[in-house]
N, C-alpha and C positions, 0 to 999 in steps of 0.2 A: 037756555040755562036762566032760571029765574033767580033773582037776587037784587040787591041794591047795586046802584051805579057807582062805580069806584073812581072813574074818570069820565067826565063829560066835556065834550067840546062842541060849542055852538057857534056856527057861522065864523069860524076863525079864519082870518086872513092876515097876511104879513108881507111887507115888502121893505127893503132897506133904502134909505134916502129916497132918491128920485128914480131908483131902479125898478125892474118889473116885479109884479107880485109873485112871490116863491110859494105861498100858500093862498088858497082862495076858497071860501064857502066850504069850509071843512067842518062837518058836523058828524060826531061819531060818540059812541058810549061803549065804555068797557065794563062789564059787570064784574063784582066781587068774585075772586077765585079764578077768573079768566086769565090766559095768556094771549096777548095781542102782539103779533109781528107786524112791523111796519116796513113795507118795502117800496123801493123807488130807485131810479138812477141817481148818479151823482149830481148835485145842484138842485134836486127836486124838493128839498126842504125837511129832510129827515131830522137832522141836527137842530134846525130852526124849530121844528115841532117839539123836541125834547126840551130845548131851552124855554119854550112857552109853557109847556106842562109843569116845569120846575120852578116857574115864577122868575127866571133869570132874564126873561124877555117879555115885554108887553106886546100883545098882538095889536096891529093896526085896526083890525075889526074883529068883533065877537069876544067871546070870553071862555074861559076854562074853569071847571070846578072839580076838586078832588076831595074824596071822603078821607080827610086826614092828610098827613104828610107823606112825602115819598122818599125812599132811599135811592141814591144814584150811584151807578157804576159807569164811569166815564171810559171811553175807548183807550185813552192813554193817561197815565199819571206818573210823573217823574219828580219826586220831592227833592229839594236841594239838601235837606238835612238827612244824615244816615240813621232814619228810623229802623227800629226793629220791626219785623212782621207784626208782632203782638200790638206794638205802638200804633201801627197803621190801622189795625181792627179796632183798638180802643178809641180811636177818633170818632167811629161811629156811634160811640156812647155820649158824645158831647151834650145832646140834648137832655139826657138823663142825668149826667154828672153835674151840669151847671157851670155858669161862669166863675172862674177863679177857683174852682174846686179841682181836686185830683180823683182819679178813679178809685174805687174801693175794690174790696175782694169780690163783691158781686158783679161789678163790671168786668173784671178780669175773667170770671167764670163764664160770663156771657160771650166774652170775645173768644175764649178758648173754645166754647161750645160751637160757636159760628166757624171757627177754623175747622174743627172736626167735621163739621157738616160738609165742608167742601174738600175735606182730605188733605188739609195743609197744617194740621196741628204740629206735625214734627218739624215744621220750619219756624215755630213761633219766635225763636230766639235769633234767627238769621236776619241779617240787614236786608231790607226791602230792595235795596238798589242791586243786590247780588242775585236776584231771582230772575228767571226767564220770563219773556213777555207772557206766556200763558199762566205761569205761577202767579204773576202780579194780578192778572185778571181774576183769577180765584181768590186771592186775598181781598181784592177790592169788592168782590161779591160777599166775602165773609163780613167785611166792615158794613155793608149795606144791611146784611141780616143782623148783625149785632145792634143796629139802631132799633130794632123791633118795629120798624114801620110796616104797614100792611100793604103798601103800594112800592113796587121796585121798577125802576126805570134804567134800562141798560142801553148804552150807545154801542152798537156793533160788538156785542160781547165775544164773538167768536172769531174776530178778524186776526188775532195773532195766534190762533191755536191750530194744531195740526188736525187731520181728519179724525183721528182717534179721540182727541180732547174736545173737538167741536161736538162729537156725539155725546160725550160724557157730560159736557156743560148743558147741552140741551136737554138730556134726560134728567140732570139735576135741576133744572128750572121747572121741568113737569113735576118733578117729585116735590119740590118746595111749593108749588102752587096747590097740589093736591093735599099735601101734609098739613102746611101752615095756612092754607085757604088765602094765600098771597094772591095780589093782582100784579101781573108782570106785564110790562110793555118793553119790547126790545126792537131796535132796528136791525136791519140785515140787508145784504145785497143778494143773499142766496135764497131762492124760492124753497129749497130742500129744508133749510132751517125752520121755516114757517110750518111746513108739512110735517116735520118731525115733532115739534113741541107746542105749536100754537093752537088755540081754539078758534080764533078769529084772525083776519088778515086785514090790514088798511093798505090799500094800494094807493101810492100817490102817483096819479097819472100825469099825462101832459097837462100844462097849466090850463088849456082850454077845456079839459075834461074834469068834471068833479071826482074828487077821491071816491074810492070804492071801499066799503067795510062790509064784512060779512063771514060767515062760517068758512073755515079754510077750504073744505072740499067744494064748497058752492062757488066762491069767487076766483079761486086759483084755476082758471081755465086756460086752455091754449089761447083763446082769443084774447083774454085780459092779459095774459104774460107777454104776448106778442105786442100789444099796445103799450104795455108797462116799459118794455126794455127797447122797443123799436127795432126789434129782429124776430124772424119767424121762430117760434117756440113749439116744441112738441113735448107731450106728456107721455112718459114711458112707464109702463107697468112692469114691475119686477116681482116674480113670484119667489117665495122662500119657504122653509119648513114651517115657520110661524104663521104664514099668511101671504101677505103681498104688501108692496109699498109702491110709491110713484116718484118719479123724478122729472123735473123739467130740463130739457137740453135744447140748444139752438139746432134748428134743422140745417143739415149739411149734406143735401144729396141722399144717396142710398145708405149712408153709413148709420142713419137713424131708423132704418125700417126694420131692424131686429127687434123683435118683442114689443111693437107699439101696443098702446092701450087696447086698440080695437083688433089686435091680431090674435 
């Protein structure tokens, strides 16, 4: 894909205090309009990387360059004040509204349009605290959309969703990237999330192995997935009426020999 670089990481490394390096020699570029999935085991630096990209944390080594600002969708957000859903989304308009100003009609219209895009407009007047975890996640995505930033960063956005809504969210991200030409980076523990929605995948390997970035179909191999998660992984091909798709599952004897990719 040709285009301008939206997110550029150059030799980024980070460690906390005197602890071990969490990230080291991380160089990567995400092009405008791409979706990048970041995968890695617990403690491998996914959240640290997000904080560095957002400018909330300064890396010990290297630097980051963004083409503009980024909207952020956190994994969890529990406000102490009983905000309405609409109020939560209007917070995404803070940069446009300005300090000590109040949102106008245009801001409300933008917030409602963002809620509509994620299917949450009917809940605009509901208290945010009364929503389910999955509904809150969609509202936080609407807040990021209302900011009108061209880069979206999401921290494990599907972690609180059931299988149906995971698929709905991933397809929504794909549609937003294509329709709005957004650049989207999200973290996940699930290889299938990357295969469903992403153009490129960033694999945060063992600290002794440099991270791997590339087109999903090229870098998400059985060898790389096995090295990434420390367990033997098998890629399974599933045929359906619309074509075929692939899943990664741990190898566990003969149970995974049904429908292997090369079978």
